[in-house]
C-alpha positions as CSV (number, residue, x, y, z in Angstrom):
1,M,35.7,17.9,11.5
2,K,32.5,16.5,12.4
3,K,30.6,14.5,10.1
4,I,26.7,15.0,9.7
5,T,25.9,11.7,8.4
6,P,27.6,8.5,9.4
7,D,28.9,6.0,7.1
8,P,26.4,3.3,5.7
9,P,27.3,-0.4,7.2
10,V,29.8,-2.4,5.3
11,L,27.0,-5.1,4.5
12,P,23.3,-4.4,4.7
13,L,21.2,-5.5,7.8
14,D,19.9,-9.2,6.0
15,A,22.7,-10.1,4.0
16,A,22.3,-14.2,5.5
17,D,19.0,-13.7,3.9
18,S,19.9,-12.1,0.1
19,N,21.9,-15.1,-1.0
20,N,18.8,-17.3,0.0
21,P,17.5,-18.3,-3.9
22,L,14.2,-20.1,-2.3
23,L,13.1,-16.4,-1.0
24,D,14.2,-14.7,-4.6
25,R,11.6,-17.8,-5.7
26,A,8.6,-17.2,-4.0
27,A,9.5,-13.3,-4.5
28,T,9.3,-13.9,-8.1
29,D,6.7,-16.1,-8.3
30,R,4.1,-13.4,-6.5
31,A,5.3,-10.7,-8.2
32,L,4.4,-12.9,-11.8
33,N,1.0,-13.9,-10.4
34,Y,0.2,-10.6,-9.4
35,Y,1.3,-9.3,-12.5
36,L,1.3,-11.6,-15.1
37,Q,-2.9,-13.3,-13.9
38,N,-4.6,-9.9,-13.0
39,H,-5.3,-11.3,-9.7
40,K,-5.3,-9.3,-6.2
41,P,-4.9,-11.1,-3.0
42,V,-8.2,-10.7,-1.0
43,R,-7.8,-8.0,1.3
44,P,-9.8,-8.5,4.9
45,M,-13.0,-6.3,5.2
46,G,-11.6,-5.4,8.8
47,T,-8.8,-3.6,6.5
48,A,-10.4,-1.4,4.7
49,M,-10.3,2.0,4.7
50,L,-14.3,2.9,3.7
51,A,-17.3,0.5,4.4
52,I,-20.8,2.1,3.4
53,P,-23.4,0.4,5.2
54,H,-26.0,-1.5,3.2
55,S,-28.8,1.1,4.8
56,V,-27.0,3.9,2.9
57,N,-28.0,4.1,-1.4
58,S,-25.5,5.3,-3.7
59,E,-26.8,9.0,-4.1
60,A,-26.5,9.9,-0.8
61,A,-22.7,8.1,-0.5
62,L,-21.7,10.2,-3.9
63,A,-23.3,13.2,-2.0
64,Q,-21.8,13.0,0.7
65,A,-18.0,11.9,-1.0
66,S,-19.6,15.2,-3.4
67,D,-19.0,17.3,-0.2
68,L,-16.1,16.7,1.1
69,L,-14.1,17.0,-2.1
70,R,-15.6,20.6,-1.8
71,C,-14.4,21.4,1.2
72,A,-10.9,19.9,0.5
73,G,-10.8,22.0,-2.1
74,A,-12.1,24.8,-0.4
75,C,-9.1,24.1,2.5
76,A,-6.3,23.5,0.0
77,N,-7.1,26.7,-1.7
């Protein structure tokens, strides 16, 4: 009989790193700083999904977003 899925590995791939208490402490500190201090890391502008140029006023940007959402709704139906 052939198995469809293979057996899982005996040890995780990063077993050597999982026992390092310094890595656990650093991850814990990052999580606590993020959630307790309400701090979000700075995201560079180059990685932003959407950037509105300064030449476009907010009313035109909202009208464009409304049109795009209306088209998405029509496509979904």
